[in-house]
C-alpha positions as a Markdown table, in Angstrom:
| # | Residue | x | y | z |
|---|---|---|---|---|
| 1 | Unk | -0.2 | -0.2 | 0.0 |
| 2 | Unk | 1.2 | 3.6 | -1.0 |
| 3 | Unk | 2.2 | 5.2 | 2.5 |
| 4 | Unk | 2.3 | 8.7 | 1.1 |
| 5 | Unk | -0.3 | 11.4 | 2.4 |
| 6 | Unk | -2.3 | 12.3 | -0.5 |
| 7 | Unk | -4.1 | 15.3 | -1.3 |
| 8 | Unk | -7.1 | 15.9 | -3.4 |
| 9 | Unk | -6.9 | 16.0 | -7.1 |
| 10 | Unk | -3.9 | 13.4 | -7.1 |
| 11 | Unk | -1.3 | 15.4 | -5.7 |
| 12 | Unk | 0.9 | 13.7 | -2.8 |
| 13 | Unk | 1.8 | 15.9 | 0.2 |
| 14 | Unk | 5.6 | 14.9 | -0.7 |
| 15 | Unk | 5.8 | 15.8 | -4.1 |
| 16 | Unk | 4.0 | 19.0 | -3.5 |
| 17 | Unk | 6.3 | 20.1 | -0.6 |
| 18 | Unk | 9.5 | 19.2 | -3.0 |
| 19 | Unk | 8.0 | 21.9 | -5.2 |
| 20 | Unk | 7.2 | 24.6 | -2.6 |
| 21 | Unk | 10.3 | 26.4 | -3.4 |
| 22 | Unk | 9.8 | 26.8 | -6.9 |
| 23 | Unk | 6.2 | 28.2 | -6.1 |
| 24 | Unk | 7.4 | 30.6 | -3.6 |
| 25 | Unk | 9.8 | 31.8 | -5.9 |
| 26 | Unk | 7.4 | 32.5 | -8.6 |
| 27 | Unk | 5.1 | 34.2 | -6.0 |
| 28 | Unk | 8.1 | 36.4 | -5.2 |
| 29 | Unk | 8.1 | 37.2 | -8.7 |
| 30 | Unk | 4.4 | 38.1 | -8.6 |
| 31 | Unk | 4.8 | 40.1 | -5.6 |
| 32 | Unk | 7.2 | 42.4 | -7.4 |
| 33 | Unk | 4.7 | 42.6 | -10.1 |
| 34 | Unk | 2.7 | 46.3 | -10.6 |
| 35 | Unk | -0.6 | 44.0 | -11.1 |
| 36 | Unk | -0.1 | 42.3 | -7.4 |
| 37 | Unk | -2.6 | 44.0 | -4.7 |
| 38 | Unk | -0.5 | 46.2 | -2.4 |
| 39 | Unk | -2.1 | 44.3 | 0.8 |
| 40 | Unk | 0.0 | 41.2 | 0.1 |
| 41 | Unk | 3.1 | 41.6 | 1.9 |
| 42 | Unk | 4.8 | 38.2 | 1.7 |
| 43 | Unk | 5.2 | 35.4 | -0.8 |
| 44 | Unk | 3.3 | 33.1 | 1.5 |
| 45 | Unk | 0.3 | 35.4 | 1.3 |
| 46 | Unk | 0.6 | 35.3 | -2.6 |
| 47 | Unk | 0.9 | 31.5 | -2.6 |
| 48 | Unk | -2.0 | 30.9 | 0.0 |
| 49 | Unk | -4.4 | 33.1 | -2.3 |
| 50 | Unk | -3.4 | 31.2 | -5.3 |
| 51 | Unk | -3.8 | 27.7 | -3.9 |
| 52 | Unk | -7.2 | 28.7 | -2.6 |
| 53 | Unk | -8.1 | 30.0 | -6.0 |
| 54 | Unk | -7.2 | 26.8 | -7.7 |
| 55 | Unk | -9.5 | 25.3 | -5.3 |
| 56 | Unk | -12.5 | 27.0 | -6.3 |
| 57 | Unk | -11.3 | 27.0 | -10.0 |
| 58 | Unk | -9.9 | 30.6 | -10.8 |
| 59 | Unk | -6.6 | 31.5 | -12.4 |
| 60 | Unk | -3.7 | 32.7 | -10.3 |
| 61 | Unk | -3.8 | 36.4 | -11.5 |
| 62 | Unk | -7.6 | 36.3 | -10.8 |
| 63 | Unk | -7.1 | 35.3 | -7.4 |
| 64 | Unk | -4.6 | 37.8 | -6.8 |
| 65 | Unk | -7.0 | 40.4 | -8.2 |
| 66 | Unk | -10.4 | 39.2 | -6.8 |
| 67 | Unk | -9.7 | 37.2 | -3.5 |
| 68 | Unk | -9.2 | 38.5 | 0.0 |
| 69 | Unk | -7.6 | 36.8 | 2.9 |
| 70 | Unk | -9.6 | 38.0 | 6.2 |
| 71 | Unk | -8.1 | 36.7 | 9.7 |
| 72 | Unk | -7.0 | 33.7 | 7.6 |
| 73 | Unk | -10.6 | 33.2 | 6.0 |
| 74 | Unk | -10.5 | 33.5 | 2.0 |
| 75 | Unk | -13.1 | 35.5 | 0.9 |
| 76 | Unk | -14.7 | 37.1 | -2.4 |
| 77 | Unk | -16.6 | 39.8 | -3.3 |
| 78 | Unk | -20.5 | 38.9 | -3.8 |
| 79 | Unk | -20.1 | 39.6 | -7.4 |
| 80 | Unk | -17.2 | 37.2 | -7.6 |
| 81 | Unk | -19.4 | 34.5 | -6.0 |
| 82 | Unk | -22.1 | 35.0 | -8.3 |
| 83 | Unk | -20.0 | 34.8 | -11.1 |
| 84 | Unk | -18.4 | 31.1 | -10.0 |
| 85 | Unk | -22.3 | 30.2 | -9.5 |
| 86 | Unk | -22.9 | 31.2 | -13.1 |
| 87 | Unk | -19.8 | 29.8 | -14.6 |
| 88 | Unk | -20.8 | 26.1 | -12.7 |
| 89 | Unk | -24.0 | 26.6 | -14.7 |
| 90 | Unk | -26.2 | 28.6 | -12.4 |
| 91 | Unk | -29.0 | 30.8 | -13.7 |
| 92 | Unk | -30.2 | 33.7 | -11.6 |
| 93 | Unk | -33.3 | 35.8 | -12.2 |
| 94 | Unk | -34.4 | 38.9 | -10.3 |
| 95 | Unk | -38.2 | 38.7 | -9.4 |
| 96 | Unk | -38.1 | 42.0 | -7.6 |
| 97 | Unk | -35.3 | 44.4 | -6.6 |
| 98 | Unk | -35.8 | 47.9 | -4.8 |
| 99 | Unk | -34.1 | 49.6 | -1.8 |
| 100 | Unk | -36.6 | 47.9 | 0.5 |
| 101 | Unk | -36.3 | 44.1 | -0.8 |
| 102 | Unk | -34.5 | 41.8 | -3.1 |
| 103 | Unk | -36.2 | 38.5 | -4.4 |
| 104 | Unk | -34.2 | 36.3 | -6.6 |
| 105 | Unk | -34.3 | 32.9 | -7.9 |
| 106 | Unk | -31.6 | 30.5 | -8.8 |
| 107 | Unk | -31.8 | 27.2 | -11.2 |
| 108 | Unk | -29.4 | 24.6 | -11.0 |
| 109 | Unk | -30.7 | 21.8 | -13.8 |
| 110 | Unk | -34.1 | 21.2 | -12.9 |
| 111 | Unk | -33.6 | 22.7 | -9.2 |
| 112 | Unk | -34.9 | 26.1 | -8.8 |
| 113 | Unk | -34.9 | 27.9 | -5.3 |
| 114 | Unk | -36.3 | 31.1 | -4.3 |
| 115 | Unk | -35.0 | 33.5 | -1.8 |
| 116 | Unk | -35.6 | 37.3 | -0.6 |
| 117 | Unk | -33.9 | 39.6 | 1.9 |
| 118 | Unk | -35.6 | 42.6 | 2.8 |
| 119 | Unk | -34.4 | 45.9 | 4.4 |
| 120 | Unk | -36.6 | 44.6 | 7.7 |
| 121 | Unk | -34.2 | 41.6 | 7.8 |
| 122 | Unk | -31.5 | 43.8 | 7.9 |
| 123 | Unk | -32.7 | 45.9 | 10.4 |
| 124 | Unk | -33.2 | 42.9 | 12.7 |
| 125 | Unk | -29.4 | 41.6 | 12.0 |
| 126 | Unk | -28.5 | 45.3 | 12.9 |
| 127 | Unk | -26.9 | 46.3 | 9.5 |
| 128 | Unk | -28.7 | 49.0 | 8.5 |
| 129 | Unk | -26.7 | 51.5 | 10.7 |
| 130 | Unk | -23.7 | 50.8 | 9.0 |
| 131 | Unk | -22.7 | 53.5 | 6.4 |
| 132 | Unk | -22.5 | 50.9 | 3.4 |
| 133 | Unk | -25.9 | 49.9 | 4.0 |
| 134 | Unk | -27.1 | 53.5 | 4.3 |
| 135 | Unk | -25.6 | 54.7 | 0.9 |
| 136 | Unk | -26.1 | 51.5 | -1.2 |
| 137 | Unk | -29.1 | 49.5 | 0.5 |
| 138 | Unk | -30.1 | 47.9 | -2.8 |
| 139 | Unk | -26.7 | 46.6 | -3.8 |
| 140 | Unk | -26.2 | 45.3 | -0.1 |
| 141 | Unk | -29.4 | 43.6 | -0.6 |
| 142 | Unk | -28.5 | 41.8 | -3.7 |
| 143 | Unk | -25.2 | 40.8 | -2.3 |
| 144 | Unk | -27.0 | 39.0 | 0.6 |
| 145 | Unk | -29.8 | 37.3 | -1.4 |
| 146 | Unk | -27.4 | 36.2 | -4.4 |
| 147 | Unk | -24.8 | 35.1 | -1.9 |
| 148 | Unk | -27.1 | 32.8 | 0.4 |
| 149 | Unk | -28.7 | 31.5 | -2.8 |
| 150 | Unk | -25.5 | 30.5 | -4.1 |
| 151 | Unk | -24.0 | 29.0 | -1.1 |
| 152 | Unk | -27.2 | 27.0 | -0.5 |
| 153 | Unk | -27.3 | 25.4 | -4.2 |
| 154 | Unk | -23.5 | 25.3 | -5.3 |
| 155 | Unk | -21.8 | 24.1 | -2.0 |
| 156 | Unk | -19.7 | 22.0 | -4.2 |
| 157 | Unk | -18.3 | 24.9 | -6.0 |
| 158 | Unk | -18.2 | 27.4 | -3.4 |
| 159 | Unk | -16.7 | 25.1 | -0.3 |
| 160 | Unk | -18.0 | 27.3 | 2.1 |
| 161 | Unk | -16.6 | 30.5 | 0.7 |
| 162 | Unk | -18.0 | 33.8 | 2.2 |
| 163 | Unk | -19.0 | 37.2 | 0.9 |
| 164 | Unk | -16.5 | 40.1 | 1.7 |
| 165 | Unk | -19.5 | 42.2 | 2.3 |
| 166 | Unk | -20.7 | 39.6 | 4.6 |
| 167 | Unk | -17.6 | 39.7 | 6.9 |
| 168 | Unk | -17.3 | 43.3 | 6.8 |
| 169 | Unk | -21.2 | 43.4 | 8.3 |
| 170 | Unk | -20.0 | 40.9 | 10.9 |
| 171 | Unk | -17.0 | 43.3 | 11.5 |
| 172 | Unk | -14.3 | 41.0 | 11.2 |
| 173 | Unk | -12.3 | 42.5 | 8.5 |
| 174 | Unk | -9.3 | 43.2 | 10.6 |
| 175 | Unk | -7.4 | 40.5 | 9.1 |
| 176 | Unk | -3.6 | 40.8 | 8.8 |
| 177 | Unk | -3.4 | 41.1 | 5.4 |
| 178 | Unk | -6.5 | 43.1 | 4.1 |
| 179 | Unk | -7.5 | 46.4 | 6.4 |
| 180 | Unk | -10.9 | 47.5 | 6.9 |
| 181 | Unk | -12.2 | 49.5 | 4.3 |
| 182 | Unk | -15.4 | 51.2 | 2.9 |
| 183 | Unk | -17.3 | 49.0 | 0.3 |
| 184 | Unk | -16.0 | 50.4 | -3.1 |
| 185 | Unk | -17.9 | 50.4 | -6.2 |
| 186 | Unk | -17.8 | 47.5 | -8.3 |
| 187 | Unk | -14.5 | 47.3 | -10.5 |
| 188 | Unk | -14.6 | 48.2 | -14.3 |
| 189 | Unk | -13.1 | 45.7 | -16.8 |
| 190 | Unk | -11.5 | 45.9 | -19.9 |
| 191 | Unk | -9.5 | 43.6 | -22.6 |
| 192 | Unk | -6.1 | 44.7 | -23.2 |
| 193 | Unk | -3.2 | 43.3 | -25.1 |
| 194 | Unk | 0.2 | 42.9 | -24.2 |
| 195 | Unk | 2.9 | 42.6 | -27.3 |
| 196 | Unk | 5.9 | 40.8 | -25.8 |
| 197 | Unk | 7.9 | 41.5 | -28.9 |
| 198 | Unk | 8.1 | 45.1 | -27.9 |
| 199 | Unk | 10.5 | 44.0 | -25.1 |
| 200 | Unk | 14.2 | 43.8 | -26.9 |
| 201 | Unk | 15.9 | 41.8 | -24.5 |
| 202 | Unk | 15.3 | 38.2 | -25.5 |
| 203 | Unk | 15.4 | 37.0 | -22.1 |
| 204 | Unk | 13.2 | 39.3 | -20.6 |
| 205 | Unk | 10.7 | 38.7 | -23.7 |
| 206 | Unk | 10.7 | 35.1 | -23.0 |
| 207 | Unk | 10.0 | 35.8 | -19.3 |
| 208 | Unk | 7.1 | 37.9 | -20.2 |
| 209 | Unk | 5.7 | 35.3 | -22.5 |
| 210 | Unk | 6.0 | 32.5 | -19.7 |
| 211 | Unk | 4.3 | 35.1 | -17.4 |
| 212 | Unk | 1.3 | 35.2 | -19.7 |
| 213 | Unk | 1.3 | 31.6 | -20.3 |
| 214 | Unk | 1.1 | 30.7 | -16.6 |
| 215 | Unk | -1.6 | 33.3 | -16.0 |
| 216 | Unk | -3.6 | 31.8 | -18.5 |
| 217 | Unk | -3.8 | 35.1 | -20.8 |
| 218 | Unk | -5.6 | 34.2 | -24.3 |
| 219 | Unk | -2.5 | 33.9 | -26.7 |
| 220 | Unk | -3.3 | 35.7 | -30.3 |
| 221 | Unk | 0.0 | 34.1 | -31.8 |
| 222 | Unk | 3.3 | 36.0 | -32.5 |
| 223 | Unk | 4.0 | 36.6 | -29.0 |
| 224 | Unk | 0.7 | 38.7 | -28.3 |
| 225 | Unk | -1.6 | 37.9 | -25.7 |
| 226 | Unk | -5.0 | 39.3 | -24.2 |
| 227 | Unk | -6.7 | 39.4 | -21.0 |
| 228 | Unk | -9.2 | 41.2 | -18.8 |
| 229 | Unk | -7.7 | 42.9 | -15.6 |
| 230 | Unk | -9.5 | 45.6 | -13.2 |
| 231 | Unk | -8.8 | 49.0 | -15.4 |
| 232 | Unk | -7.8 | 50.9 | -12.4 |
| 233 | Unk | -5.0 | 48.6 | -11.1 |
| 234 | Unk | -3.7 | 48.3 | -14.8 |
| 235 | Unk | -0.9 | 50.4 | -15.4 |
| 236 | Unk | 2.2 | 48.6 | -16.2 |
| 237 | Unk | 3.3 | 44.9 | -16.0 |
| 238 | Unk | 7.1 | 44.8 | -14.7 |
| 239 | Unk | 8.9 | 41.8 | -16.5 |
| 240 | Unk | 12.3 | 41.2 | -15.0 |
| 241 | Unk | 14.2 | 44.8 | -15.5 |
| 242 | Unk | 11.5 | 45.8 | -18.0 |
| 243 | Unk | 8.4 | 47.9 | -17.6 |
| 244 | Unk | 6.2 | 47.1 | -20.4 |
| 245 | Unk | 3.2 | 49.1 | -21.0 |
| 246 | Unk | 0.0 | 46.7 | -21.6 |
Protein backbone atom coordinates (compact mmCIF):
# COMPACT_ATOMS: atom_id res chain seq x y z
CA UNK A 1 0.00 0.00 0.00
CA UNK A 2 1.25 3.46 -0.84
CA UNK A 3 2.06 5.16 2.45
CA UNK A 4 2.27 8.64 0.94
CA UNK A 5 -0.14 11.12 2.44
CA UNK A 6 -2.26 12.22 -0.51
CA UNK A 7 -4.14 15.41 -1.23
CA UNK A 8 -7.13 15.96 -3.47
CA UNK A 9 -6.71 16.06 -7.25
CA UNK A 10 -4.09 13.26 -7.06
CA UNK A 11 -1.32 15.43 -5.60
CA UNK A 12 0.88 13.83 -2.93
CA UNK A 13 2.00 15.87 0.05
CA UNK A 14 5.63 14.87 -0.49
CA UNK A 15 5.74 15.82 -4.16
CA UNK A 16 3.91 19.05 -3.45
CA UNK A 17 6.32 20.00 -0.68
CA UNK A 18 9.32 19.26 -2.90
CA UNK A 19 8.05 21.87 -5.34
CA UNK A 20 7.28 24.42 -2.65
CA UNK A 21 10.44 26.49 -3.11
CA UNK A 22 9.78 26.85 -6.83
CA UNK A 23 6.23 28.02 -6.09
CA UNK A 24 7.47 30.52 -3.52
CA UNK A 25 10.03 31.84 -5.99
CA UNK A 26 7.28 32.32 -8.55
CA UNK A 27 5.16 34.11 -5.93
CA UNK A 28 8.11 36.36 -5.10
CA UNK A 29 8.20 37.33 -8.76
CA UNK A 30 4.45 38.05 -8.76
CA UNK A 31 4.83 40.11 -5.58
CA UNK A 32 7.12 42.52 -7.45
CA UNK A 33 4.61 42.97 -10.27
CA UNK A 34 2.62 46.18 -10.56
CA UNK A 35 -0.50 44.00 -10.96
CA UNK A 36 -0.14 42.44 -7.50
CA UNK A 37 -2.35 44.27 -4.95
CA UNK A 38 -0.36 46.05 -2.26
CA UNK A 39 -2.09 44.31 0.65
CA UNK A 40 -0.08 41.15 -0.09
CA UNK A 41 3.01 41.44 2.08
CA UNK A 42 4.89 38.19 1.46
CA UNK A 43 5.31 35.29 -0.94
CA UNK A 44 3.38 33.04 1.45
CA UNK A 45 0.39 35.41 1.32
CA UNK A 46 0.44 35.26 -2.48
CA UNK A 47 0.82 31.46 -2.50
CA UNK A 48 -2.06 30.97 -0.05
CA UNK A 49 -4.30 33.12 -2.22
CA UNK A 50 -3.34 31.29 -5.43
CA UNK A 51 -3.80 27.83 -3.88
CA UNK A 52 -7.29 28.65 -2.67
CA UNK A 53 -8.08 30.11 -6.06
CA UNK A 54 -7.13 26.78 -7.62
CA UNK A 55 -9.52 25.01 -5.25
CA UNK A 56 -12.45 27.07 -6.51
CA UNK A 57 -11.36 27.09 -10.15
CA UNK A 58 -9.89 30.54 -10.79
CA UNK A 59 -6.51 31.42 -12.30
CA UNK A 60 -3.59 32.81 -10.27
CA UNK A 61 -4.05 36.38 -11.54
CA UNK A 62 -7.81 36.24 -10.97
CA UNK A 63 -7.15 35.04 -7.42
CA UNK A 64 -4.73 37.89 -6.73
CA UNK A 65 -7.10 40.49 -8.12
CA UNK A 66 -10.33 39.27 -6.50
CA UNK A 67 -9.61 37.14 -3.40
CA UNK A 68 -9.16 38.64 0.06
CA UNK A 69 -7.82 36.82 3.11
CA UNK A 70 -9.45 38.11 6.28
CA UNK A 71 -8.32 36.68 9.62
CA UNK A 72 -7.18 33.59 7.73
CA UNK A 73 -10.51 33.25 5.89
CA UNK A 74 -10.49 33.48 2.06
CA UNK A 75 -13.29 35.70 0.79
CA UNK A 76 -14.62 37.04 -2.49
CA UNK A 77 -16.86 40.03 -3.17
CA UNK A 78 -20.43 38.88 -3.76
CA UNK A 79 -20.03 39.62 -7.48
CA UNK A 80 -17.18 37.11 -7.59
CA UNK A 81 -19.28 34.46 -5.86
CA UNK A 82 -22.08 35.09 -8.35
CA UNK A 83 -19.60 34.70 -11.21
CA UNK A 84 -18.46 31.30 -9.89
CA UNK A 85 -22.07 30.16 -9.64
CA UNK A 86 -22.86 31.28 -13.20
CA UNK A 87 -19.70 29.61 -14.52
CA UNK A 88 -20.85 26.38 -12.84
CA UNK A 89 -24.18 26.55 -14.68
CA UNK A 90 -26.33 28.57 -12.29
CA UNK A 91 -28.98 30.92 -13.66
CA UNK A 92 -30.08 33.86 -11.52
CA UNK A 93 -33.40 35.59 -12.15
CA UNK A 94 -34.45 38.83 -10.47
CA UNK A 95 -38.08 38.74 -9.33
CA UNK A 96 -38.09 42.01 -7.37
CA UNK A 97 -35.29 44.42 -6.53
CA UNK A 98 -35.79 47.72 -4.72
CA UNK A 99 -34.23 49.56 -1.80
CA UNK A 100 -36.66 47.62 0.43
CA UNK A 101 -36.37 44.06 -0.82
CA UNK A 102 -34.49 41.76 -3.16
CA UNK A 103 -36.15 38.55 -4.34
CA UNK A 104 -34.17 36.21 -6.60
CA UNK A 105 -34.44 32.71 -7.99
CA UNK A 106 -31.52 30.47 -8.84
CA UNK A 107 -31.73 27.47 -11.14
CA UNK A 108 -29.34 24.53 -11.28
CA UNK A 109 -30.57 22.00 -13.79
CA UNK A 110 -34.13 21.18 -12.74
CA UNK A 111 -33.54 22.49 -9.22
CA UNK A 112 -34.92 26.00 -8.60
CA UNK A 113 -34.93 27.92 -5.33
CA UNK A 114 -36.23 31.36 -4.41
CA UNK A 115 -34.85 33.62 -1.71
CA UNK A 116 -35.85 37.07 -0.51
CA UNK A 117 -33.83 39.41 1.68
CA UNK A 118 -35.51 42.60 2.89
CA UNK A 119 -34.42 45.77 4.59
CA UNK A 120 -36.38 44.57 7.64
CA UNK A 121 -34.19 41.46 7.75
CA UNK A 122 -31.15 43.74 7.67
CA UNK A 123 -32.60 45.88 10.47
CA UNK A 124 -33.18 42.82 12.67
CA UNK A 125 -29.57 41.80 12.05
CA UNK A 126 -28.36 45.27 13.07
CA UNK A 127 -26.91 46.06 9.64
CA UNK A 128 -28.76 49.18 8.56
CA UNK A 129 -26.86 51.47 10.92
CA UNK A 130 -23.72 50.80 8.88
CA UNK A 131 -22.70 53.48 6.39
CA UNK A 132 -22.52 51.13 3.41
CA UNK A 133 -26.11 49.96 4.01
CA UNK A 134 -27.33 53.54 4.29
CA UNK A 135 -25.61 54.57 1.05
CA UNK A 136 -26.13 51.42 -1.03
CA UNK A 137 -29.15 49.48 0.30
CA UNK A 138 -30.09 47.96 -3.07
CA UNK A 139 -26.60 46.63 -3.74
CA UNK A 140 -26.27 45.20 -0.23
CA UNK A 141 -29.66 43.47 -0.42
CA UNK A 142 -28.69 41.89 -3.74
CA UNK A 143 -25.31 40.83 -2.37
CA UNK A 144 -26.98 39.05 0.55
CA UNK A 145 -29.68 37.34 -1.52
CA UNK A 146 -27.38 36.12 -4.29
CA UNK A 147 -24.72 34.88 -1.87
CA UNK A 148 -27.20 32.90 0.25
CA UNK A 149 -28.74 31.27 -2.82
CA UNK A 150 -25.36 30.49 -4.33
CA UNK A 151 -24.03 28.92 -1.15
CA UNK A 152 -27.18 26.86 -0.63
CA UNK A 153 -27.26 25.42 -4.15
CA UNK A 154 -23.58 25.37 -5.14
CA UNK A 155 -21.92 24.27 -1.92
CA UNK A 156 -19.69 21.91 -3.91
CA UNK A 157 -18.41 24.83 -5.98
CA UNK A 158 -18.07 27.52 -3.30
CA UNK A 159 -16.72 25.17 -0.60
CA UNK A 160 -17.94 27.37 2.26
CA UNK A 161 -16.64 30.58 0.70
CA UNK A 162 -17.96 33.68 2.45
CA UNK A 163 -18.68 36.99 0.78
CA UNK A 164 -16.45 39.92 1.69
CA UNK A 165 -19.57 41.98 2.38
CA UNK A 166 -20.72 39.42 4.97
CA UNK A 167 -17.46 39.64 6.87
CA UNK A 168 -17.60 43.44 6.72
CA UNK A 169 -21.13 43.35 8.13
CA UNK A 170 -19.96 41.06 10.92
CA UNK A 171 -17.15 43.43 11.80
CA UNK A 172 -14.38 40.92 11.11
CA UNK A 173 -12.39 42.77 8.49
CA UNK A 174 -9.37 43.47 10.66
CA UNK A 175 -7.23 40.73 9.13
CA UNK A 176 -3.47 40.80 8.90
CA UNK A 177 -3.59 41.03 5.12
CA UNK A 178 -6.65 43.09 4.30
CA UNK A 179 -7.47 46.14 6.44
CA UNK A 180 -11.03 47.28 7.02
CA UNK A 181 -12.04 49.58 4.17
CA UNK A 182 -15.33 51.09 2.98
CA UNK A 183 -17.12 49.18 0.28
CA UNK A 184 -15.75 50.25 -3.10
CA UNK A 185 -17.75 50.43 -6.33
CA UNK A 186 -17.69 47.33 -8.48
CA UNK A 187 -14.48 47.38 -10.56
CA UNK A 188 -14.70 48.12 -14.27
CA UNK A 189 -13.02 45.64 -16.55
CA UNK A 190 -11.46 46.11 -19.95
CA UNK A 191 -9.77 43.83 -22.46
CA UNK A 192 -6.13 44.61 -23.08
CA UNK A 193 -3.41 43.19 -25.29
CA UNK A 194 0.21 42.72 -24.38
CA UNK A 195 2.78 42.51 -27.19
CA UNK A 196 5.90 40.82 -25.83
CA UNK A 197 7.75 41.50 -29.09
CA UNK A 198 8.24 45.08 -27.95
CA UNK A 199 10.70 43.87 -25.31
CA UNK A 200 14.11 44.04 -26.96
CA UNK A 201 15.98 41.81 -24.51
CA UNK A 202 15.32 38.19 -25.53
CA UNK A 203 15.53 36.77 -22.00
CA UNK A 204 13.06 39.34 -20.67
CA UNK A 205 10.77 38.73 -23.64
CA UNK A 206 10.73 34.98 -22.90
CA UNK A 207 10.03 35.73 -19.23
CA UNK A 208 7.11 37.94 -20.26
CA UNK A 209 5.68 35.21 -22.48
CA UNK A 210 6.03 32.69 -19.65
CA UNK A 211 4.23 35.09 -17.31
CA UNK A 212 1.32 35.41 -19.74
CA UNK A 213 1.10 31.65 -20.30
CA UNK A 214 1.24 30.75 -16.60
CA UNK A 215 -1.58 33.19 -15.87
CA UNK A 216 -3.75 31.85 -18.70
CA UNK A 217 -3.68 34.98 -20.85
CA UNK A 218 -5.30 34.30 -24.23
CA UNK A 219 -2.63 33.85 -26.90
CA UNK A 220 -3.28 35.73 -30.15
CA UNK A 221 -0.14 34.30 -31.75
CA UNK A 222 3.31 35.72 -32.46
CA UNK A 223 3.95 36.70 -28.85
CA UNK A 224 0.76 38.75 -28.45
CA UNK A 225 -1.57 38.00 -25.52
CA UNK A 226 -4.95 39.24 -24.32
CA UNK A 227 -6.60 39.27 -20.90
CA UNK A 228 -9.10 41.10 -18.70
CA UNK A 229 -8.03 43.06 -15.66
CA UNK A 230 -9.37 45.74 -13.32
CA UNK A 231 -8.80 48.95 -15.28
CA UNK A 232 -7.97 50.92 -12.12
CA UNK A 233 -5.14 48.53 -11.28
CA UNK A 234 -3.90 48.24 -14.86
CA UNK A 235 -0.90 50.48 -15.40
CA UNK A 236 2.20 48.49 -16.29
CA UNK A 237 3.43 44.93 -16.02
CA UNK A 238 6.93 44.61 -14.57
CA UNK A 239 8.78 41.78 -16.28
CA UNK A 240 12.32 41.34 -14.96
CA UNK A 241 14.05 44.68 -15.51
CA UNK A 242 11.52 45.74 -18.13
CA UNK A 243 8.48 47.95 -17.57
CA UNK A 244 6.28 47.03 -20.50
CA UNK A 245 3.09 49.02 -20.94
CA UNK A 246 0.14 46.73 -21.57
